[in-house]
C-alpha positions in Angstrom: -69.1 -12.9 -77.0 -71.1 -10.6 -74.7 -74.8 -10.2 -74.0 -76.0 -6.8 -72.7 -79.3 -6.5 -70.9 -81.2 -3.6 -69.4 -84.6 -2.5 -68.2 -86.3 0.6 -69.7 -89.7 2.2 -69.5 -90.1 2.7 -73.2 -88.5 1.0 -76.2 -85.1 2.5 -76.9 -83.6 1.3 -80.2 -81.1 4.2 -80.2 -79.6 2.9 -77.0 -79.5 -0.6 -78.3 -77.5 0.5 -81.3 -75.2 2.6 -79.1 -74.4 -0.4 -77.0 -73.5 -2.5 -80.0 -71.3 0.2 -81.6 -69.5 1.3 -78.4 -68.8 -2.3 -77.3 -66.3 -2.8 -80.1 -67.2 -6.5 -80.6 -69.2 -8.1 -83.4 -72.3 -10.1 -83.0 -73.3 -8.5 -79.7 -76.6 -9.7 -78.2 -78.7 -6.9 -76.6 -81.8 -7.8 -74.6 -84.1 -4.9 -73.8 -86.9 -5.4 -71.3 -89.6 -2.8 -71.2 -90.8 -2.5 -67.7 -93.0 0.3 -66.2 -92.8 -1.0 -62.7 -94.8 -4.2 -63.2 -91.7 -6.2 -62.1 -88.8 -5.6 -59.8 -85.4 -5.1 -61.3 -84.4 -8.5 -59.8 -87.2 -10.2 -61.7 -86.2 -8.5 -65.0 -82.5 -9.3 -64.6 -83.3 -13.0 -63.9 -85.3 -13.1 -67.1 -82.3 -11.6 -69.0 -80.0 -14.2 -67.4 -82.3 -17.0 -68.6 -82.7 -15.6 -72.1 -79.1 -14.6 -72.7 -77.1 -16.7 -75.2 -73.6 -15.9 -73.9 -71.8 -16.7 -70.6 -70.5 -13.1 -70.2 -73.5 -10.9 -69.4 -73.6 -7.2 -68.8 -76.5 -5.7 -66.8 -76.6 -2.0 -66.9 -78.8 1.1 -66.4 -80.4 2.6 -69.5 -79.1 6.1 -68.7 -75.4 5.6 -69.1 -72.7 6.0 -71.8 -69.2 4.8 -72.0 -66.0 6.9 -71.8 -63.9 3.9 -72.8 -63.6 3.1 -76.5 -64.3 -0.6 -77.4 -65.1 -1.2 -73.8 -66.3 -4.8 -74.5 -62.8 -5.9 -75.4 -61.5 -4.4 -72.2 -64.2 -6.2 -70.2 -63.4 -9.6 -71.8 -59.7 -9.0 -71.2 -60.5 -8.5 -67.5 -62.4 -11.8 -67.3 -59.7 -13.7 -69.3 -56.8 -12.4 -67.2 -58.7 -12.9 -63.9 -60.5 -16.2 -64.4 -61.2 -16.6 -60.7 -63.8 -13.7 -60.8 -67.4 -14.3 -61.4 -68.8 -10.8 -61.1 -67.1 -7.5 -62.1 -68.3 -3.9 -61.8 -67.0 -0.4 -62.1 -67.6 0.7 -58.5 -67.6 -1.3 -55.2 -66.5 -1.6 -51.7 -64.3 -4.0 -49.6 -66.3 -3.2 -46.5 -70.0 -3.6 -45.5 -71.0 -1.8 -42.3 -73.9 -2.8 -40.1 -76.0 -0.1 -41.8 -75.8 -1.7 -45.2 -74.8 1.6 -46.7 -71.8 0.4 -48.5 -70.4 3.9 -49.2 -70.3 4.8 -45.5 -66.5 4.4 -45.4 -65.2 6.0 -48.6 -61.7 4.7 -47.8 -62.9 1.2 -48.6 -64.5 2.2 -51.9 -62.9 1.4 -55.2 -63.6 2.4 -58.8 -64.2 5.5 -60.9 -67.7 6.7 -62.1 -68.5 9.8 -64.0 -71.8 11.7 -63.5 -73.7 14.1 -65.8 -76.6 16.2 -64.7 -78.1 19.5 -66.0 -75.3 20.1 -68.4 -72.5 19.5 -65.8 -70.2 16.5 -65.7 -68.0 15.4 -62.8 -66.0 12.4 -61.7 -66.4 10.3 -58.6 -63.0 8.8 -58.1 -62.9 6.5 -55.2 -59.4 5.1 -55.6 -56.2 5.2 -57.5 -55.7 1.9 -59.3 -54.0 0.9 -62.6 -56.2 0.2 -65.6 -55.4 -3.5 -65.7 -56.0 -4.2 -62.0 -59.0 -5.9 -60.5 -59.7 -5.1 -56.9 -61.6 -7.7 -54.9 -64.7 -6.2 -53.3 -67.8 -7.4 -51.4 -70.3 -5.8 -53.8 -70.4 -3.8 -56.9 -72.9 -1.0 -57.9 -75.8 -1.8 -60.1 -74.9 0.9 -62.6 -72.8 -1.7 -64.4 -72.7 -5.3 -63.4 -70.9 -7.9 -65.6 -71.2 -11.6 -64.7 -69.8 -15.0 -65.9 -73.0 -17.1 -65.7 -70.9 -20.3 -65.2 -69.4 -18.9 -62.0 -72.2 -17.2 -60.1 -73.9 -19.3 -57.4 -77.1 -17.3 -57.1 -79.3 -15.2 -59.3 -81.0 -12.0 -58.2 -83.1 -12.3 -55.1 -86.7 -11.6 -56.2 -87.8 -10.9 -52.6 -86.0 -7.5 -53.1 -88.8 -5.3 -54.3 -88.5 -2.4 -56.7 -85.4 -0.9 -58.1 -83.1 -0.5 -55.1 -80.6 -2.8 -53.3 -81.0 -5.6 -55.9 -77.3 -5.1 -56.7 -76.1 -5.2 -53.1 -78.1 -8.3 -52.3 -77.0 -10.1 -55.5 -73.3 -9.4 -55.3 -73.1 -9.8 -51.5 -74.9 -13.2 -51.6 -72.6 -14.4 -54.2 -69.6 -13.2 -52.3 -70.7 -15.1 -49.2 -71.0 -18.2 -51.4 -67.4 -17.9 -52.4 -67.9 -16.2 -55.8 -65.2 -13.6 -56.4 -66.6 -10.1 -56.9 -64.3 -7.4 -58.2 -64.1 -3.8 -59.3 -62.3 -3.0 -62.6 -60.7 0.2 -63.8 -60.4 -0.3 -67.6 -64.0 0.5 -68.3 -65.3 4.0 -67.6 -69.0 4.8 -67.5 -70.9 8.1 -67.2 -74.2 8.0 -65.4 -76.7 10.6 -66.5 -78.0 10.9 -63.0 -77.0 12.0 -59.5 -78.0 8.6 -58.1 -80.0 9.7 -55.0 -81.6 7.4 -52.4 -85.3 7.5 -51.5 -87.8 5.9 -49.1 -87.9 2.6 -51.1 -84.1 2.4 -51.0 -84.2 3.0 -47.2 -86.7 0.3 -46.7 -84.7 -2.3 -48.6 -81.5 -1.1 -46.8 -83.2 -1.9 -43.5 -84.3 -5.3 -44.6 -80.7 -6.1 -45.8 -79.0 -4.9 -42.6 -81.5 -6.9 -40.5 -81.0 -10.0 -42.6 -77.3 -10.0 -42.3 -77.1 -8.5 -38.8 -75.1 -11.4 -37.4 -72.2 -11.1 -39.8 -72.0 -7.3 -40.3 -69.8 -5.5 -40.4 -67.6 -7.5 -42.7 -64.8 -6.9 -45.1 -62.9 -8.7 -47.9 -60.4 -11.1 -46.4 -56.8 -10.4 -47.2 -55.4 -12.3 -50.2 -51.7 -12.9 -49.8 -51.2 -12.5 -53.5 -52.2 -8.9 -53.3 -49.9 -6.2 -52.2 -50.8 -4.5 -48.9 -50.6 -0.7 -49.2 -49.2 0.6 -45.9 -48.7 4.2 -44.8 -46.3 4.5 -41.8 -46.3 7.8 -40.0 -43.7 9.1 -37.5 -42.3 12.4 -36.2 -38.8 12.1 -37.6 -37.4 10.0 -40.5 -34.0 11.3 -41.3 -31.2 9.9 -39.0 -30.7 6.8 -36.8 -32.6 7.1 -33.6 -34.5 4.2 -32.1 -37.9 5.0 -33.5 -36.5 6.0 -36.9 -34.7 2.7 -37.2 -37.8 0.9 -36.0 -39.7 2.4 -39.0 -36.8 1.7 -41.4 -36.3 -1.9 -40.3 -40.1 -2.6 -40.4 -40.5 -0.9 -43.8 -37.5 -2.8 -45.3 -39.0 -6.1 -44.3 -42.6 -5.2 -45.4 -41.2 -4.4 -48.9 -39.8 -7.9 -48.9 -43.1 -9.4 -47.9 -45.2 -8.1 -50.7 -46.2 -4.7 -49.4 -46.1 -1.2 -50.8 -44.8 1.2 -48.1 -45.0 4.9 -47.9 -43.4 6.7 -44.9 -44.8 10.1 -43.9 -43.0 12.2 -41.3 -42.7 15.8 -40.1 -38.9 15.8 -40.7 -37.5 14.0 -43.7 -34.2 15.6 -44.5 -31.4 13.1 -43.8 -29.4 10.1 -44.9 -32.1 7.6 -43.8 -34.4 8.8 -46.6 -31.9 7.8 -49.3 -31.4 4.4 -47.7 -35.2 3.8 -47.7 -35.8 5.1 -51.2 -33.1 2.7 -52.6 -35.3 -0.2 -51.3 -38.4 1.1 -53.1 -39.9 2.8 -50.0 -41.6 6.1 -50.7 -40.9 8.9 -48.2 -43.2 11.9 -47.9 -43.0 15.0 -45.8 -46.3 15.5 -43.8 -46.7 18.8 -45.7 -47.1 16.7 -48.8 -49.6 14.1 -47.4 -50.9 11.7 -50.1 -54.2 12.9 -51.4 -53.8 16.5 -50.0 -52.2 19.7 -50.9 -51.2 22.3 -48.3 -52.3 25.8 -48.9 -49.7 28.6 -49.2 -51.8 31.7 -49.9 -50.8 31.7 -53.5 -52.2 28.8 -55.5 -56.0 28.7 -56.1 -58.6 26.0 -55.9 -62.0 25.7 -57.6 -64.9 25.8 -55.1 -68.7 26.2 -55.3 -68.0 30.0 -55.1 -65.5 29.9 -57.9 -61.7 30.1 -57.7 -60.4 30.9 -54.2 -56.9 31.4 -53.0 -55.7 28.6 -50.7 -55.2 29.4 -47.1 -51.7 29.0 -45.7 -51.1 25.8 -43.8 -54.6 24.4 -44.5 -54.9 21.0 -46.0 -57.0 20.7 -49.2 -58.2 17.3 -50.3 -57.2 16.7 -53.9 -57.9 12.9 -54.4 -58.8 9.7 -52.7 -56.1 7.4 -51.3 -56.1 3.6 -51.2 -53.9 2.7 -48.2 -55.1 -0.6 -46.6 -53.7 0.3 -43.2 -51.9 3.2 -41.5 -49.2 2.4 -38.9 -48.6 5.4 -36.8 -46.5 6.6 -33.9 -45.8 9.9 -32.0 -48.8 11.9 -30.9 -48.4 15.1 -33.1 -48.2 13.0 -36.2 -51.0 10.6 -35.2 -53.3 13.6 -34.6 -52.7 14.9 -38.2 -53.2 11.4 -39.7 -56.4 11.0 -37.8 -57.6 14.4 -39.2 -56.6 13.6 -42.8 -57.6 9.9 -42.9 -60.3 9.5 -40.2 -61.7 6.3 -41.8 -58.6 4.3 -42.6 -57.9 1.6 -39.9 -54.8 2.4 -37.9 -52.3 0.6 -35.6 -50.2 2.7 -33.3 -46.8 1.7 -31.9 -45.8 3.2 -28.5 -42.1 3.4 -28.0 -41.7 4.7 -24.5 -43.4 4.8 -21.1 -41.6 8.0 -19.9 -41.9 10.4 -22.9 -45.1 12.4 -23.3 -44.7 12.4 -27.0 -45.3 8.7 -26.9 -48.6 8.8 -25.0 -51.2 6.8 -26.8 -53.9 8.5 -28.8 -57.5 7.2 -28.5 -59.4 7.5 -31.8 -62.1 5.4 -33.5 -59.8 4.5 -36.4 -57.0 3.3 -34.1 -58.0 -0.4 -33.8 -54.9 -1.8 -32.1 -51.7 -0.8 -30.3 -48.2 -2.2 -30.3 -46.1 -1.8 -27.1 -42.4 -2.6 -27.7 -42.0 -3.9 -24.1 -44.3 -5.1 -21.3 -43.8 -1.9 -19.2 -45.3 0.2 -21.9 -48.4 -2.0 -22.1 -48.7 -1.8 -18.3 -48.7 2.0 -18.4 -51.2 2.1 -21.3 -53.6 0.0 -19.3 -53.2 1.7 -15.9 -52.7 5.3 -16.9 -54.8 5.6 -20.1 -57.5 3.0 -19.6 -56.8 1.2 -22.9 -58.2 -2.4 -23.0 -55.3 -4.8 -22.6 -56.8 -7.0 -25.3 -56.2 -4.2 -27.9 -52.4 -4.1 -27.1 -49.9 -6.5 -28.5 -46.3 -6.7 -27.1 -44.1 -6.9 -30.2 -40.4 -6.0 -29.6 -38.1 -3.8 -31.7 -37.2 -5.5 -35.0 -33.4 -6.2 -35.3 -31.7 -7.5 -38.5 -30.3 -10.9 -37.6 -28.3 -10.9 -40.8 -26.2 -8.0 -39.4 -26.4 -8.6 -35.6 -25.0 -12.0 -34.7 -22.0 -13.3 -32.7 -18.7 -12.8 -34.6 -16.4 -13.7 -31.7 -14.1 -10.7 -32.4 -11.5 -9.6 -29.8 -13.0 -7.0 -27.5 -11.5 -3.5 -27.6 -12.5 -3.1 -24.0 -15.1 -0.3 -24.2 -18.7 0.1 -23.1 -20.9 1.3 -25.9 -23.8 3.7 -25.5 -25.9 4.4 -28.5 -28.6 7.0 -28.5 -29.3 10.8 -28.6 -27.1 12.8 -26.2 -30.0 14.6 -24.4 -31.5 15.4 -21.1 -33.2 12.0 -20.7 -29.9 10.2 -20.9 -27.6 12.6 -19.1 -27.7 10.9 -15.7 -27.2 7.5 -17.3 -24.2 8.7 -19.3 -22.6 10.3 -16.3 -23.1 7.1 -14.3 -21.5 5.1 -17.1 -18.5 7.5 -17.1 -17.9 6.5 -13.5 -18.6 2.8 -14.1 -16.3 2.6 -17.1 -13.5 4.4 -15.3 -13.8 2.1 -12.3 -13.6 -0.9 -14.6 -10.6 0.6 -16.5 -12.6 0.7 -19.7 -13.4 3.4 -22.3 -16.9 4.7 -22.8 -17.9 5.2 -26.5 -21.0 7.3 -27.2 -22.6 7.0 -30.6 -25.5 9.4 -31.4 -26.6 12.9 -32.2 -25.7 15.6 -29.7 -28.8 17.4 -28.4 -27.2 18.6 -25.2 -25.1 21.3 -23.6 -23.0 18.8 -21.6 -21.2 16.8 -24.2 -18.1 19.0 -24.3 -17.9 18.8 -20.6 -17.9 15.0 -20.4 -15.5 14.7 -23.3 -12.9 16.2 -21.1 -12.7 12.8 -19.6 -9.9 11.0 -21.6 -11.6 7.7 -21.6 -14.9 9.1 -23.1 -15.2 9.2 -26.9 -18.1 10.5 -29.1 -19.1 9.4 -32.6 -21.9 10.7 -34.8 -25.0 8.6 -35.4 -24.6 6.0 -38.0 -26.6 3.1 -39.6 -23.4 0.9 -39.2 -23.7 0.7 -35.4 -23.1 -3.1 -35.7 -19.4 -2.6 -36.2 -19.2 -0.9 -32.8 -21.2 -3.6 -31.1 -19.1 -6.4 -32.5 -16.0 -4.8 -30.9 -17.3 -3.6 -27.5 -17.2 -5.5 -24.3 -20.8 -4.6 -23.4 -23.4 -2.0 -24.3 -25.6 0.2 -22.2 -28.9 2.0 -22.7 -32.0 3.3 -21.0 -34.9 0.9 -20.7 -35.1 -2.0 -23.1 -33.9 -0.1 -26.1 -32.8 -1.1 -29.5 -29.0 -1.2 -28.7 -29.6 -3.7 -25.9 -31.3 -6.1 -28.2 -28.7 -5.6 -30.9 -26.0 -6.3 -28.3 -27.7 -9.5 -27.1 -28.0 -10.7 -30.7 -24.3 -10.2 -31.1 -23.7 -12.2 -27.9 -22.8 -9.2 -25.7 -24.3 -8.4 -22.3 -26.0 -5.0 -21.8 -26.5 -2.6 -19.0 -30.2 -1.6 -18.8 -30.9 1.6 -16.9 -34.5 2.1 -15.7 -35.2 5.8 -15.7 -38.2 8.1 -15.1 -39.4 10.9 -17.3 -36.6 13.3 -16.1 -33.9 10.7 -16.6 -33.4 9.9 -12.9 -32.0 6.5 -12.5 -34.4 4.1 -10.8 -32.4 0.9 -11.3 -29.5 -0.4 -13.3 -28.5 -4.0 -14.0 -26.1 -5.8 -16.3 -28.2 -8.3 -18.3 -26.6 -11.4 -19.9 -27.9 -12.7 -23.3 -31.4 -14.2 -22.9 -32.4 -17.5 -24.6 -35.4 -16.1 -26.5 -33.7 -13.9 -29.1 -35.9 -15.0 -31.9 -38.7 -12.7 -30.7 -36.5 -9.7 -31.8 -35.7 -11.0 -35.3 -36.9 -8.4 -37.7 -38.4 -11.0 -40.1 -40.5 -12.5 -37.4 -41.4 -9.2 -35.9 -42.5 -7.9 -39.3 -44.6 -11.0 -39.9 -46.3 -10.5 -36.6 -47.1 -6.9 -37.5 -48.2 -7.8 -41.0 -50.6 -10.4 -39.5 -52.1 -7.6 -37.4 -52.5 -5.5 -40.6 -54.4 -8.3 -42.3 -56.9 -8.6 -39.4 -57.9 -5.0 -40.1 -57.7 -5.2 -43.9 
């Protein structure tokens, strides 16, 4: 059974009857407390807790109505299916900033609340969640608080004066004591008020933020049972270049480790999209950014001034998104994601120290950086002034189930995998000479972005193949591989037991150094499963 309690200035038998009828349960206990300001809401609610006969207690405002039929049954179902929770509400936040203003970061807010004022009704939708889900939060709003009296550790703090911040103090204290606080989505409430702050609210906010100054800001700790919702942004996601395969390999393993993954890219037409979608990875073009719609000069949108025609290439926010983390790369895409989602914590991977496209972006929402090799970190610190403590060196992830020694007979060719472009031209031409001197063939695998390929293919010992996800079959049969910097192919080669030429080049592709590297002893740091776990651990620190 349920007890429902509320404070009101005048007796309201009509509201009592409404609560009993809308609840959908028999034998409901309603406790009405008439209070004209003689007592704080904390005092009144503690009296209701003491007087209530049932363990499940709802404390609500007296100016609400329910948009959910038989809402009491839905609430009981939430408690029964989630017995670890002691407090449930309809709106809350997973983050508490130093200010104590819990709605400061809307990306950390969850729930749906309707409002009605002066004949108008609108919806405040803070997140997209399924009806049967419970989202763990630090606090819930006092509009509707339901508690299991057997599971709370503290009652309402009666030092909180008046009618403001009683809810934040109560739910936050219980959270700190280990009581699980959550937001539910199967009970919808309309508040017949705008819900504005005032001087008394501001005074209580200051007291709260000072009281908890030493532990704020704080957020809900990641629960491994919950799915992490990850948005990964990149410039291209269509073929098989190094950064595209980085995103694919990472996403593939994140899906396996209880994450929901959405990839957003500027270019998404290609075979890699189909491979990703088969694994349950969502792929979006950046023109279709989640929560937004891009104007085209045709469709209209309702504004304060009435219906207006959308402006071409302007993003319009249509709904909230609930990504836990954004993992981004490539400056043009990072800039757009910072614009669209300025408050969602981000991690940025930098793939190269010689390409301007890979220069790190500094933004308040980018909390950490990943460099895929030490030289990149060094440049980030020395050239961009980024704190080295914010940069983790985590190497390219390589699938050890595909790349491992097979001891096949070598076909006596040097393998070079990568785009045929300006940056790699001098390396490729040097390899033509090296392979010819060693009486070997040179096999090039990658997309042609040059005007010199036809010229070098005149050499009989040089062959070219289109980019493919099945590069492992080439690596297993080659004598050695070659690539610029410490790229993906070098790591894949090592994991297959093959040596690799590493060419150090500058931003114009000039060769600074070249060396044939034998297989190192620390291959485990490249294993995609371990790399993904390291990256996911970074995600959870910013959850």
